[in-house]
C-alpha positions, -999 to 999 in steps of 0.1 A, spaced: 728 -638 -347 690 -632 -350 675 -607 -326 644 -617 -306 621 -592 -324 619 -579 -359 601 -547 -348 599 -534 -313 579 -502 -305 589 -477 -279 563 -450 -273 573 -418 -255 608 -421 -269 616 -384 -266 608 -385 -228 633 -387 -200 633 -425 -198 627 -429 -235 661 -412 -242 677 -436 -217 662 -466 -234 668 -456 -270 702 -473 -274 699 -498 -246 670 -518 -262 686 -520 -297 700 -555 -291 664 -568 -287 652 -560 -322 662 -556 -359 642 -524 -359 633 -502 -329 603 -481 -338 605 -448 -319 573 -428 -314 566 -394 -299 550 -361 -308 583 -343 -298 614 -341 -319 635 -373 -319 662 -360 -343 674 -382 -372 669 -419 -372 700 -439 -364 710 -473 -376 683 -499 -367 657 -472 -359 625 -460 -374 610 -427 -362 572 -421 -362 556 -389 -351 523 -400 -337 496 -385 -315 486 -416 -295 451 -401 -293 447 -406 -330 434 -442 -334 442 -445 -371 477 -432 -367 484 -456 -339 470 -485 -360 493 -476 -389 524 -471 -366 519 -506 -351 518 -526 -383 544 -553 -381 553 -546 -345 557 -577 -323 560 -561 -288 555 -527 -273 572 -508 -245 545 -482 -238 561 -452 -222 540 -426 -241 518 -400 -226 520 -372 -200 544 -383 -172 535 -357 -145 503 -343 -131 482 -322 -155 446 -313 -161 422 -342 -165 414 -332 -201 451 -334 -211 455 -367 -192 424 -380 -208 437 -375 -244 473 -386 -239 472 -413 -213 437 -427 -213 426 -425 -249 462 -430 -261 466 -462 -241 432 -475 -252 443 -470 -288 476 -489 -282 458 -519 -268 431 -520 -294 457 -518 -322 478 -545 -305 448 -568 -302 438 -563 -339 473 -566 -352 483 -597 -332 509 -581 -309 516 -607 -282 531 -586 -253 531 -551 -240 552 -537 -212 531 -508 -198 550 -480 -180 528 -477 -150 537 -458 -119 540 -459 -81 513 -431 -83 487 -458 -88 492 -465 -50 504 -430 -40 481 -425 -11 494 -454 9 515 -442 38 552 -450 44 542 -474 72 523 -495 46 540 -525 30 519 -537 0 520 -561 -29 503 -562 -63 470 -574 -48 466 -542 -27 437 -520 -40 449 -490 -60 450 -456 -43 459 -431 -69 473 -397 -58 466 -377 -89 448 -376 -123 481 -390 -136 479 -419 -111 442 -424 -121 453 -427 -158 479 -454 -148 452 -473 -129 431 -472 -160 460 -485 -181 465 -514 -157 428 -523 -157 428 -521 -195 457 -545 -196 439 -569 -173 408 -567 -195 427 -574 -227 445 -604 -211 413 -619 -199 393 -611 -231 420 -617 -258 451 -632 -243 472 -602 -249 499 -603 -222 511 -573 -202 536 -565 -175 526 -533 -158 558 -519 -145 550 -495 -116 581 -473 -119 593 -458 -87 618 -430 -93 642 -437 -122 669 -412 -122 708 -413 -121 705 -410 -83 679 -403 -57 669 -366 -53 655 -368 -17 649 -392 12 617 -406 -4 636 -416 -35 660 -436 -13 630 -460 -11 616 -457 -45 648 -454 -66 651 -475 -97 685 -473 -114 687 -472 -152 704 -505 -153 677 -521 -132 650 -505 -153 665 -521 -184 667 -554 -166 631 -552 -155 621 -545 -191 642 -574 -204 627 -599 -180 592 -585 -187 597 -590 -225 614 -624 -224 598 -643 -195 580 -673 -209 546 -665 -197 534 -633 -179 496 -631 -184 488 -599 -165 515 -591 -141 522 -561 -119 559 -554 -112 570 -527 -88 600 -509 -104 625 -505 -77 661 -513 -71 675 -534 -43 671 -506 -18 676 -511 20 640 -499 27 610 -511 7 574 -502 6 565 -527 -21 566 -565 -22 574 -581 -56 566 -617 -47 536 -617 -70 559 -611 -99 586 -636 -89 579 -656 -121 595 -628 -141 629 -635 -125 637 -598 -120 666 -594 -96 678 -558 -92 715 -554 -86 718 -517 -76 709 -501 -43 703 -465 -32 724 -473 -1 754 -459 -20 737 -424 -15 731 -428 22 754 -399 31 734 -375 10 701 -380 29 707 -388 66 677 -400 85 663 -373 109 652 -399 134 619 -381 138 585 -399 138 563 -390 123 587 -376 97 584 -339 95 591 -340 57 556 -344 43 569 -356 10 578 -389 25 545 -395 44 529 -410 13 543 -435 -13 535 -409 -40 554 -381 -23 547 -346 -36 520 -359 -60 498 -366 -30 503 -331 -18 500 -312 -50 471 -289 -58 445 -305 -81 446 -289 -116 414 -282 -135 410 -268 -170 391 -235 -170 
């Protein structure tokens, strides 16, 4: 049976979520191209490994030859100096989009982040039309990626789903993550719907499971058909509600949690 894609690119394949996705996305393509600057080991069946600095425009262009769709998870995934973020996340994403445009790639799923809206408070319930409020240089870089995706859709017709990933781990690590948790199975389902929906244009999808409490409204992405099946409620006993208001745990005051409280890093 033919697979949907001949060549599907996953950037950031050596990262935490890249490792999770490596085998799970194989049914979608004859060849999964795995890209990172870190060691990915030996290529397995149905894989091609490319060591690529996303800040190198020529290398990105070469890597993307023949690619039909991109899962863009590459770049720095935590707060860092602006200079490092600039190279990996901003220049790197710009190179991905320009190569996709020039080579005729039809769709990108951009691994955005809840940190694009990290300075909203836990009393705020927002949808994809809410203005961005980044909580870090990392969050700023993801806002840039979303705006770049919007530009390429309007200018060239290159479609993107910007998946604002909440907290994708085997289980929540604290009370904030009870709200932002995205199970691995629901992450894969969000990617599947984002890749195979008939028409997505430029869509923002909040990456969260079917948790009891939500800060984000996905109604603007209903056309994707994403229906999460997991819920953080199974971990309720691990994080009992203190009943205090305002919450004394500062990390749950903001959507972005600790990112909103971290010291800003500058390069000397």
